[in-house]
mmCIF file as Biopython writes it, N, C-alpha, C and O atoms, coordinates in Angstrom:
data_model
#
loop_
_atom_site.group_PDB
_atom_site.id
_atom_site.type_symbol
_atom_site.label_atom_id
_atom_site.label_alt_id
_atom_site.label_comp_id
_atom_site.label_asym_id
_atom_site.label_entity_id
_atom_site.label_seq_id
_atom_site.pdbx_PDB_ins_code
_atom_site.Cartn_x
_atom_site.Cartn_y
_atom_site.Cartn_z
_atom_site.occupancy
_atom_site.B_iso_or_equiv
_atom_site.auth_seq_id
_atom_site.auth_asym_id
_atom_site.pdbx_PDB_model_num
ATOM 1   N N  . MET A ? 1  ? 0.842  -1.197 0.000   1.0 0.0 1  A 1 
ATOM 2   C CA . MET A ? 1  ? 0.000  0.000  0.000   1.0 0.0 1  A 1 
ATOM 3   C C  . MET A ? 1  ? 0.883  1.255  0.000   1.0 0.0 1  A 1 
ATOM 4   O O  . MET A ? 1  ? 0.672  2.170  -0.796  1.0 0.0 1  A 1 
ATOM 5   N N  . GLU A ? 2  ? 1.862  1.288  0.892   1.0 0.0 2  A 1 
ATOM 6   C CA . GLU A ? 2  ? 2.720  2.475  0.996   1.0 0.0 2  A 1 
ATOM 7   C C  . GLU A ? 2  ? 3.435  2.758  -0.323  1.0 0.0 2  A 1 
ATOM 8   O O  . GLU A ? 2  ? 3.516  3.908  -0.754  1.0 0.0 2  A 1 
ATOM 9   N N  . LYS A ? 3  ? 3.952  1.709  -0.962  1.0 0.0 3  A 1 
ATOM 10  C CA . LYS A ? 3  ? 4.670  1.920  -2.225  1.0 0.0 3  A 1 
ATOM 11  C C  . LYS A ? 3  ? 3.732  2.499  -3.281  1.0 0.0 3  A 1 
ATOM 12  O O  . LYS A ? 3  ? 4.096  3.417  -4.015  1.0 0.0 3  A 1 
ATOM 13  N N  . THR A ? 4  ? 2.520  1.950  -3.347  1.0 0.0 4  A 1 
ATOM 14  C CA . THR A ? 4  ? 1.557  2.437  -4.343  1.0 0.0 4  A 1 
ATOM 15  C C  . THR A ? 4  ? 1.239  3.902  -4.083  1.0 0.0 4  A 1 
ATOM 16  O O  . THR A ? 4  ? 1.162  4.703  -5.014  1.0 0.0 4  A 1 
ATOM 17  N N  . THR A ? 5  ? 1.054  4.247  -2.819  1.0 0.0 5  A 1 
ATOM 18  C CA . THR A ? 5  ? 0.731  5.634  -2.465  1.0 0.0 5  A 1 
ATOM 19  C C  . THR A ? 5  ? 1.874  6.546  -2.876  1.0 0.0 5  A 1 
ATOM 20  O O  . THR A ? 5  ? 1.656  7.635  -3.406  1.0 0.0 5  A 1 
ATOM 21  N N  . SER A ? 6  ? 3.108  6.084  -2.625  1.0 0.0 6  A 1 
ATOM 22  C CA . SER A ? 6  ? 4.273  6.899  -2.972  1.0 0.0 6  A 1 
ATOM 23  C C  . SER A ? 6  ? 4.296  7.154  -4.472  1.0 0.0 6  A 1 
ATOM 24  O O  . SER A ? 6  ? 4.544  8.278  -4.909  1.0 0.0 6  A 1 
ATOM 25  N N  . LYS A ? 7  ? 4.040  6.116  -5.261  1.0 0.0 7  A 1 
ATOM 26  C CA . LYS A ? 7  ? 4.047  6.280  -6.714  1.0 0.0 7  A 1 
ATOM 27  C C  . LYS A ? 7  ? 2.958  7.262  -7.138  1.0 0.0 7  A 1 
ATOM 28  O O  . LYS A ? 7  ? 3.194  8.137  -7.971  1.0 0.0 7  A 1 
ATOM 29  N N  . LYS A ? 8  ? 1.774  7.113  -6.564  1.0 0.0 8  A 1 
ATOM 30  C CA . LYS A ? 8  ? 0.671  8.022  -6.915  1.0 0.0 8  A 1 
ATOM 31  C C  . LYS A ? 8  ? 1.047  9.453  -6.543  1.0 0.0 8  A 1 
ATOM 32  O O  . LYS A ? 8  ? 0.809  10.381 -7.316  1.0 0.0 8  A 1 
ATOM 33  N N  . SER A ? 9  ? 1.631  9.631  -5.368  1.0 0.0 9  A 1 
ATOM 34  C CA . SER A ? 9  ? 2.015  10.971 -4.917  1.0 0.0 9  A 1 
ATOM 35  C C  . SER A ? 9  ? 3.042  11.542 -5.883  1.0 0.0 9  A 1 
ATOM 36  O O  . SER A ? 9  ? 2.954  12.706 -6.272  1.0 0.0 9  A 1 
ATOM 37  N N  . GLY A ? 10 ? 4.016  10.721 -6.270  1.0 0.0 10 A 1 
ATOM 38  C CA . GLY A ? 10 ? 5.048  11.178 -7.195  1.0 0.0 10 A 1 
ATOM 39  C C  . GLY A ? 10 ? 4.434  11.599 -8.516  1.0 0.0 10 A 1 
ATOM 40  O O  . GLY A ? 10 ? 4.794  12.638 -9.069  1.0 0.0 10 A 1 
ATOM 41  N N  . ASN A ? 11 ? 3.502  10.793 -9.027  1.0 0.0 11 A 1 
ATOM 42  C CA . ASN A ? 11 ? 2.852  11.137 -10.293 1.0 0.0 11 A 1 
ATOM 43  C C  . ASN A ? 11 ? 2.047  12.411 -10.137 1.0 0.0 11 A 1 
ATOM 44  O O  . ASN A ? 11 ? 2.041  13.262 -11.026 1.0 0.0 11 A 1 
ATOM 45  N N  . PHE A ? 12 ? 1.373  12.544 -9.015  1.0 0.0 12 A 1 
ATOM 46  C CA . PHE A ? 12 ? 0.548  13.733 -8.766  1.0 0.0 12 A 1 
ATOM 47  C C  . PHE A ? 12 ? 1.437  14.976 -8.743  1.0 0.0 12 A 1 
ATOM 48  O O  . PHE A ? 12 ? 1.106  16.000 -9.340  1.0 0.0 12 A 1 
ATOM 49  N N  . VAL A ? 13 ? 2.568  14.870 -8.047  1.0 0.0 13 A 1 
ATOM 50  C CA . VAL A ? 13 ? 3.494  16.010 -7.964  1.0 0.0 13 A 1 
ATOM 51  C C  . VAL A ? 13 ? 4.000  16.350 -9.357  1.0 0.0 13 A 1 
ATOM 52  O O  . VAL A ? 13 ? 4.023  17.519 -9.742  1.0 0.0 13 A 1 
ATOM 53  N N  . SER A ? 14 ? 4.406  15.334 -10.116 1.0 0.0 14 A 1 
ATOM 54  C CA . SER A ? 14 ? 4.923  15.584 -11.463 1.0 0.0 14 A 1 
ATOM 55  C C  . SER A ? 14 ? 3.854  16.258 -12.312 1.0 0.0 14 A 1 
ATOM 56  O O  . SER A ? 14 ? 4.139  17.206 -13.043 1.0 0.0 14 A 1 
ATOM 57  N N  . ALA A ? 15 ? 2.631  15.768 -12.213 1.0 0.0 15 A 1 
ATOM 58  C CA . ALA A ? 15 ? 1.533  16.351 -12.998 1.0 0.0 15 A 1 
ATOM 59  C C  . ALA A ? 15 ? 1.303  17.792 -12.569 1.0 0.0 15 A 1 
ATOM 60  O O  . ALA A ? 15 ? 1.069  18.668 -13.402 1.0 0.0 15 A 1 
ATOM 61  N N  . THR A ? 16 ? 1.372  18.028 -11.271 1.0 0.0 16 A 1 
ATOM 62  C CA . THR A ? 16 ? 1.156  19.391 -10.768 1.0 0.0 16 A 1 
ATOM 63  C C  . THR A ? 16 ? 2.241  20.314 -11.292 1.0 0.0 16 A 1 
ATOM 64  O O  . THR A ? 16 ? 1.946  21.416 -11.756 1.0 0.0 16 A 1 
ATOM 65  N N  . VAL A ? 17 ? 3.491  19.878 -11.224 1.0 0.0 17 A 1 
ATOM 66  C CA . VAL A ? 17 ? 4.610  20.701 -11.702 1.0 0.0 17 A 1 
ATOM 67  C C  . VAL A ? 17 ? 4.437  20.973 -13.187 1.0 0.0 17 A 1 
ATOM 68  O O  . VAL A ? 17 ? 4.625  22.101 -13.641 1.0 0.0 17 A 1 
ATOM 69  N N  . GLY A ? 18 ? 4.080  19.943 -13.946 1.0 0.0 18 A 1 
ATOM 70  C CA . GLY A ? 18 ? 3.884  20.127 -15.383 1.0 0.0 18 A 1 
ATOM 71  C C  . GLY A ? 18 ? 2.769  21.120 -15.644 1.0 0.0 18 A 1 
ATOM 72  O O  . GLY A ? 18 ? 2.885  21.972 -16.525 1.0 0.0 18 A 1 
ATOM 73  N N  . SER A ? 19 ? 1.684  21.015 -14.880 1.0 0.0 19 A 1 
ATOM 74  C CA . SER A ? 19 ? 0.557  21.943 -15.056 1.0 0.0 19 A 1 
ATOM 75  C C  . SER A ? 19 ? 1.009  23.364 -14.763 1.0 0.0 19 A 1 
ATOM 76  O O  . SER A ? 19 ? 0.630  24.300 -15.467 1.0 0.0 19 A 1 
ATOM 77  N N  . ARG A ? 20 ? 1.815  23.523 -13.727 1.0 0.0 20 A 1 
ATOM 78  C CA . ARG A ? 20 ? 2.286  24.864 -13.361 1.0 0.0 20 A 1 
ATOM 79  C C  . ARG A ? 20 ? 3.133  25.435 -14.490 1.0 0.0 20 A 1 
ATOM 80  O O  . ARG A ? 20 ? 3.072  26.631 -14.774 1.0 0.0 20 A 1 
ATOM 81  N N  . ASN A ? 21 ? 3.925  24.574 -15.136 1.0 0.0 21 A 1 
ATOM 82  C CA . ASN A ? 21 ? 4.760  25.046 -16.239 1.0 0.0 21 A 1 
ATOM 83  C C  . ASN A ? 21 ? 3.884  25.470 -17.412 1.0 0.0 21 A 1 
ATOM 84  O O  . ASN A ? 21 ? 4.182  26.452 -18.091 1.0 0.0 21 A 1 
ATOM 85  N N  . HIS A ? 22 ? 2.813  24.736 -17.650 1.0 0.0 22 A 1 
ATOM 86  C CA . HIS A ? 22 ? 1.914  25.056 -18.762 1.0 0.0 22 A 1 
ATOM 87  C C  . HIS A ? 22 ? 0.987  26.209 -18.403 1.0 0.0 22 A 1 
ATOM 88  O O  . HIS A ? 22 ? 0.569  26.981 -19.267 1.0 0.0 22 A 1 
ATOM 89  N N  . TYR A ? 23 ? 0.671  26.314 -17.110 1.0 0.0 23 A 1 
ATOM 90  C CA . TYR A ? 23 ? -0.237 27.380 -16.668 1.0 0.0 23 A 1 
ATOM 91  C C  . TYR A ? 23 ? 0.453  28.246 -15.607 1.0 0.0 23 A 1 
ATOM 92  O O  . TYR A ? 23 ? 0.190  28.093 -14.415 1.0 0.0 23 A 1 
ATOM 93  N N  . PRO A ? 24 ? 1.334  29.152 -16.040 1.0 0.0 24 A 1 
ATOM 94  C CA . PRO A ? 24 ? 2.071  30.014 -15.101 1.0 0.0 24 A 1 
ATOM 95  C C  . PRO A ? 24 ? 1.145  30.804 -14.186 1.0 0.0 24 A 1 
ATOM 96  O O  . PRO A ? 24 ? 1.504  31.085 -13.042 1.0 0.0 24 A 1 
ATOM 97  N N  . LYS A ? 25 ? -0.033 31.163 -14.668 1.0 0.0 25 A 1 
ATOM 98  C CA . LYS A ? 25 ? -0.976 31.942 -13.865 1.0 0.0 25 A 1 
ATOM 99  C C  . LYS A ? 25 ? -1.451 31.149 -12.657 1.0 0.0 25 A 1 
ATOM 100 O O  . LYS A ? 25 ? -1.848 31.726 -11.644 1.0 0.0 25 A 1 
ATOM 101 N N  . GLY A ? 26 ? -1.411 29.808 -12.767 1.0 0.0 26 A 1 
ATOM 102 C CA . GLY A ? 26 ? -1.855 28.988 -11.637 1.0 0.0 26 A 1 
ATOM 103 C C  . GLY A ? 26 ? -3.298 28.601 -11.813 1.0 0.0 26 A 1 
ATOM 104 O O  . GLY A ? 26 ? -4.191 29.217 -11.231 1.0 0.0 26 A 1 
ATOM 105 N N  . LYS A ? 27 ? -3.533 27.576 -12.620 1.0 0.0 27 A 1 
ATOM 106 C CA . LYS A ? 27 ? -4.907 27.125 -12.863 1.0 0.0 27 A 1 
ATOM 107 C C  . LYS A ? 27 ? -5.513 26.565 -11.578 1.0 0.0 27 A 1 
ATOM 108 O O  . LYS A ? 27 ? -4.831 25.875 -10.821 1.0 0.0 27 A 1 
ATOM 109 N N  . ALA A ? 28 ? -6.760 26.851 -11.335 1.0 0.0 28 A 1 
ATOM 110 C CA . ALA A ? 28 ? -7.424 26.366 -10.122 1.0 0.0 28 A 1 
ATOM 111 C C  . ALA A ? 28 ? -7.378 24.849 -10.091 1.0 0.0 28 A 1 
ATOM 112 O O  . ALA A ? 28 ? -7.738 24.188 -11.064 1.0 0.0 28 A 1 
ATOM 113 N N  . ASP A ? 29 ? -6.936 24.306 -8.975  1.0 0.0 29 A 1 
ATOM 114 C CA . ASP A ? 29 ? -6.821 22.856 -8.853  1.0 0.0 29 A 1 
ATOM 115 C C  . ASP A ? 29 ? -8.166 22.270 -8.466  1.0 0.0 29 A 1 
ATOM 116 O O  . ASP A ? 29 ? -8.287 21.054 -8.311  1.0 0.0 29 A 1 
#
């Protein structure tokens, strides 16, 4: 369970960072 959560968190963070790069204004999450 912990490993799966870590992977999901990592993907979520990566997606968030990518979104921030694409949306400098800061799109509402």
